[in-house]
C-alpha positions as CSV (number, residue, x, y, z in Angstrom):
1,M,152.0,99.3,33.8
2,M,154.7,96.6,32.6
3,R,158.1,97.8,31.7
4,L,159.7,96.6,28.4
5,S,163.4,96.2,27.8
6,R,165.2,94.8,24.6
7,D,168.8,94.3,25.4
8,V,171.1,91.9,27.3
9,A,173.2,94.7,28.8
10,G,171.9,97.3,31.3
11,P,171.0,98.0,34.7
12,S,169.4,95.3,36.8
13,L,165.7,95.4,36.0
14,A,164.9,93.6,39.4
15,P,167.6,94.7,42.2
16,G,165.5,93.2,45.0
17,G,165.3,89.9,43.0
18,S,162.9,88.2,40.6
19,V,161.1,85.2,39.6
20,V,161.6,84.5,35.9
21,A,159.7,82.6,33.1
22,V,161.7,82.0,29.8
23,G,160.3,81.1,26.6
24,A,159.2,82.0,23.0
25,F,155.5,82.4,24.2
26,D,154.1,82.4,20.6
27,G,150.3,82.4,21.1
28,L,150.3,82.6,24.7
29,H,148.3,79.3,24.8
30,R,147.1,77.6,28.1
31,G,150.4,76.1,28.7
32,H,152.0,79.6,28.6
33,Q,149.2,80.9,30.7
34,A,149.9,78.4,33.6
35,L,153.7,79.2,33.5
36,L,153.0,82.9,33.8
37,A,150.4,82.4,36.5
38,R,152.9,80.2,38.5
39,V,155.5,82.8,38.2
40,R,153.1,85.5,39.4
41,E,152.1,83.6,42.3
42,R,155.6,82.6,43.3
43,A,156.7,86.2,43.1
44,R,153.9,87.4,45.3
45,E,154.6,84.6,47.9
46,L,158.4,85.5,48.0
47,G,158.1,89.4,47.6
48,L,160.0,89.5,44.5
49,T,159.3,90.9,40.8
50,P,157.7,88.7,38.3
51,V,159.5,88.9,35.0
52,V,159.3,87.2,31.6
53,V,162.1,86.8,29.0
54,S,161.2,86.0,25.4
55,F,162.7,86.5,21.9
56,E,161.9,88.3,18.8
57,P,162.0,87.1,16.2
58,L,160.9,83.7,17.3
59,P,164.1,81.4,17.5
60,R,162.5,78.9,15.2
61,A,161.8,81.5,12.6
62,F,165.3,83.0,12.7
63,F,166.8,79.7,11.7
64,S,164.1,78.6,9.4
65,P,164.7,79.3,5.4
66,E,160.9,79.3,5.2
67,P,158.4,81.7,6.7
68,V,156.9,80.4,10.1
69,A,153.5,80.9,10.9
70,R,152.8,82.8,14.1
71,L,149.9,82.6,16.5
72,S,150.3,86.2,17.7
73,S,152.0,89.4,16.9
74,V,154.7,91.0,19.1
75,R,151.9,93.5,20.3
76,E,149.5,90.8,21.1
77,K,152.2,88.9,22.9
78,L,153.4,91.9,25.2
79,R,149.7,92.8,26.0
80,G,149.2,89.2,27.3
81,F,152.4,89.3,29.2
82,E,150.9,92.4,31.0
83,A,147.6,90.9,31.5
84,A,149.3,87.9,33.2
85,G,150.8,90.3,35.8
86,M,154.4,90.4,34.7
87,A,156.2,93.6,36.1
88,D,158.9,93.4,33.4
89,A,159.3,91.9,29.9
90,L,162.9,91.3,28.6
91,L,162.2,90.9,24.9
92,L,165.6,90.1,23.7
93,R,166.5,90.6,20.0
94,F,167.1,87.1,18.6
95,N,170.0,88.0,16.3
96,A,173.5,86.4,15.4
97,A,175.1,87.9,18.5
98,L,172.4,86.3,20.8
99,T,172.8,82.9,19.0
100,A,176.5,83.0,19.4
101,M,176.3,83.5,23.2
102,P,177.3,80.5,25.1
103,A,174.7,79.1,27.5
104,E,176.8,79.9,30.6
105,D,177.1,83.4,29.3
106,F,173.2,83.7,29.1
107,V,172.9,82.5,32.6
108,R,175.1,84.9,34.0
109,R,174.6,88.0,32.0
110,V,170.7,87.7,31.5
111,L,169.3,85.8,34.7
112,V,171.9,86.8,37.1
113,E,173.3,90.1,36.3
114,R,170.2,91.6,34.4
115,L,167.5,90.1,36.4
116,A,168.9,89.0,39.8
117,A,166.8,85.8,39.5
118,R,165.9,83.6,42.4
119,E,163.6,81.3,40.7
120,V,163.8,80.4,37.0
121,W,160.8,78.7,35.4
122,V,160.9,76.9,32.1
123,G,159.4,73.9,30.3
124,A,161.2,70.6,30.5
125,D,162.4,70.6,26.8
126,F,163.8,74.2,27.4
127,R,167.2,74.6,25.5
128,F,169.2,77.7,25.3
129,G,172.5,79.3,24.3
130,H,174.9,78.7,21.3
131,K,173.9,75.5,19.5
132,R,171.3,75.0,22.2
133,G,174.0,73.9,24.5
134,G,172.1,74.8,27.7
135,D,169.4,72.5,29.3
136,V,167.5,72.4,32.5
137,A,170.5,70.3,34.2
138,M,172.8,73.3,33.4
139,L,170.3,75.7,34.8
140,E,170.1,73.6,37.9
141,A,173.7,73.4,38.3
142,M,174.4,77.2,37.7
143,G,171.5,78.0,39.9
144,H,173.2,76.4,42.9
145,D,176.4,78.6,42.2
146,H,174.4,81.8,41.7
147,G,171.7,81.8,43.9
148,F,168.7,80.8,42.1
149,T,166.6,77.6,41.6
150,A,165.5,76.2,38.5
151,R,162.0,75.0,38.2
152,I,160.1,72.8,35.5
153,M,156.7,73.7,34.7
154,P,154.6,70.6,34.2
155,S,152.9,70.3,30.8
156,V,149.2,71.3,30.5
157,L,147.3,68.3,29.0
158,L,144.0,68.6,27.0
159,D,142.3,65.2,25.8
160,G,145.4,63.4,27.0
161,A,147.9,65.4,24.8
162,R,150.2,68.3,25.6
163,V,149.1,71.8,24.8
164,S,151.7,73.3,22.5
165,A,151.9,76.0,20.0
166,S,152.8,73.3,17.1
167,R,149.5,71.6,18.1
168,V,147.6,74.8,17.8
169,R,148.9,75.7,14.4
170,L,148.1,72.3,13.1
171,L,144.5,72.7,14.1
172,L,144.4,76.3,12.7
173,A,145.8,75.1,9.4
174,A,143.2,72.5,9.1
175,G,140.3,75.0,9.8
176,E,139.6,73.4,13.1
177,F,138.9,76.6,15.2
178,A,136.7,74.9,17.7
179,G,139.4,72.5,18.4
180,A,142.1,75.1,18.6
181,T,140.1,77.5,20.9
182,P,140.3,75.2,24.3
183,L,144.2,75.0,23.7
184,L,144.6,78.7,23.2
185,G,142.0,79.5,26.0
186,R,140.3,81.8,23.7
187,P,139.3,82.2,19.9
188,F,142.1,82.5,17.4
189,V,142.2,86.4,16.6
190,I,144.3,88.4,14.0
191,E,144.7,91.9,15.0
192,G,145.8,95.0,12.9
193,K,145.1,98.6,11.7
194,V,142.8,99.0,8.7
195,E,144.7,100.4,5.7
196,Y,143.7,101.7,2.3
197,G,143.5,99.1,-0.7
198,K,142.6,99.2,-4.1
199,Q,138.8,99.2,-3.4
200,L,138.0,96.6,-5.6
201,G,135.6,95.0,-3.2
202,R,133.7,98.0,-3.1
203,D,133.2,98.0,-6.8
204,L,132.1,94.5,-6.6
205,G,129.7,95.2,-3.9
206,Y,131.6,93.9,-1.0
207,P,133.7,96.7,0.5
208,T,136.4,95.3,2.7
209,A,138.7,96.5,5.6
210,N,142.1,95.6,4.8
211,I,145.0,94.5,7.1
212,H,148.4,94.0,5.9
213,L,150.3,91.0,7.5
214,R,153.5,92.3,6.0
215,D,156.2,89.8,7.3
216,R,154.0,88.0,9.7
217,A,153.3,84.5,8.3
218,S,149.7,83.3,9.0
219,P,148.6,79.9,10.0
220,V,145.4,80.3,8.3
221,H,144.7,80.9,4.6
222,G,141.6,80.9,2.8
223,I,137.9,82.3,3.2
224,F,136.2,82.6,6.4
225,A,133.3,83.2,8.4
226,V,134.5,85.8,11.1
227,R,133.5,88.2,13.9
228,V,135.1,91.5,14.3
229,G,135.8,93.9,17.0
230,L,136.5,97.6,16.6
231,G,138.9,99.4,18.8
232,D,138.9,97.6,22.1
233,G,135.4,96.4,21.7
234,E,134.6,92.5,21.7
235,C,134.5,90.5,18.4
236,S,130.8,90.6,17.8
237,W,130.2,92.2,14.2
238,P,129.7,89.5,11.8
239,G,131.6,89.4,8.6
240,V,133.1,87.1,5.7
241,A,137.0,87.4,5.3
242,S,139.6,86.4,2.8
243,L,143.3,85.7,3.8
244,G,145.7,85.2,0.8
245,V,147.2,86.7,-2.2
246,R,144.2,87.5,-4.3
247,P,144.9,85.1,-7.1
248,T,142.2,86.2,-9.5
249,V,143.1,89.9,-9.3
250,N,146.1,91.9,-8.4
251,E,148.1,89.1,-6.9
252,V,150.0,90.6,-3.8
253,P,153.4,89.5,-2.8
254,E,152.3,88.9,0.9
255,P,149.1,87.6,2.6
256,L,146.4,90.3,2.9
257,L,143.6,90.1,5.3
258,E,140.3,91.5,3.8
259,V,137.2,91.7,5.8
260,H,133.6,92.5,4.6
261,L,131.5,93.5,7.7
262,F,127.8,92.7,7.0
263,D,125.4,95.5,7.2
264,F,128.1,97.9,8.3
265,E,128.2,101.7,7.3
266,G,131.2,103.9,8.3
267,D,134.9,104.6,7.7
268,L,137.3,102.2,9.3
269,Y,140.4,103.6,7.8
270,G,143.0,104.0,10.6
271,Q,141.2,102.0,13.2
272,R,142.5,98.8,15.0
273,M,140.5,95.9,14.2
274,A,140.4,92.4,15.8
275,V,139.3,89.5,13.6
276,E,138.1,86.4,15.2
277,F,138.0,83.3,12.9
278,V,134.8,81.2,13.4
279,A,134.8,78.8,10.5
280,K,136.7,78.1,7.2
281,L,134.4,78.2,4.1
282,R,136.8,77.1,1.5
283,D,140.4,77.5,0.1
284,E,141.4,80.4,-2.0
285,Q,141.2,79.9,-5.7
286,K,141.6,81.6,-8.9
287,F,138.4,82.3,-11.1
288,D,138.0,83.1,-14.6
289,G,137.4,86.7,-14.3
290,L,135.5,89.2,-12.1
291,E,132.0,87.9,-12.7
292,A,132.6,84.3,-11.6
293,L,134.5,85.9,-8.6
294,T,131.4,87.9,-7.7
295,V,129.1,85.1,-7.9
296,Q,131.3,83.1,-5.6
297,M,131.5,86.0,-3.0
298,A,127.9,86.0,-2.8
299,K,127.8,82.4,-2.1
300,D,130.6,82.8,0.5
301,A,128.6,85.6,2.2
302,R,125.5,83.7,2.2
303,Q,127.2,80.7,3.8
304,A,129.0,82.9,6.4
305,R,125.7,84.6,7.5
306,E,124.1,81.2,8.0
307,L,127.1,79.7,10.1
308,L,127.0,83.1,12.1
309,G,123.3,82.7,12.8
310,M,122.2,85.4,10.5
311,N,119.6,85.4,7.8
312,P,121.4,84.0,4.6
313,R,118.8,85.9,2.5
314,L,120.2,89.1,3.3
315,S,123.4,88.5,1.4
316,E,121.4,88.5,-1.7
317,A,119.9,91.8,-1.0
């Protein structure tokens, strides 16, 4: 089982030496997967510990005055690290103290003292430390003095362009899920625990399972055809979902993911649910009352059933 640590200070996580990957790793796309696989392979070859260093909140979110869309939750990211074979994850708190740390101190305190790094793997554009003062050249120079080698992971290309989190976000925001899937190496999914809502959907004939995103900004908004996985199950149950602020009734201050599972009977409250986004049906919009909203919900359900290979007539039953 992978060990999780949060602090710069503390005993060495790898007294015998480590191979380290450093990055934000939002979404764990194919470029990230290639980097972690290389670190795992090198650690095995050298008889060292594979370690990943990442940051929460995401650095770009810490500095942004506006919410920054995330491709994965912290829970999903950590599960991905473990699945990639990392023995340790150092998930540093990205706060004022860390941003004020000079790049040289980051190398000494984190990579050398905390991790006993022998190889450090980063992307070519990696920057770190106070005012982004550290770069690959600094890593290479300090590695020579402290006994580690800095390695640059080549970019992973798809259709001639670099796989990146920003590229994935743009595709998802445009509803191009088929285009985002090859970059992620899997379909885009949002996970969470089902919580109680106002049960308005039940009153309108479309009971929903609700996932509150809270402070997590989503790259997608609107109405979608989805497939749902319950617990640890695969995303196979068809449904239709809304992710937004419910402008027609009871606007909510933060986006809410509401999922109606087709032909489902049972209690989902308290269960973990994974929602795979298959196709975008439309943007969220405000209707003139519940009757107009209900008519549109029926149209959405019919279209989602058709896109998911179901009989659309069943949505009218």
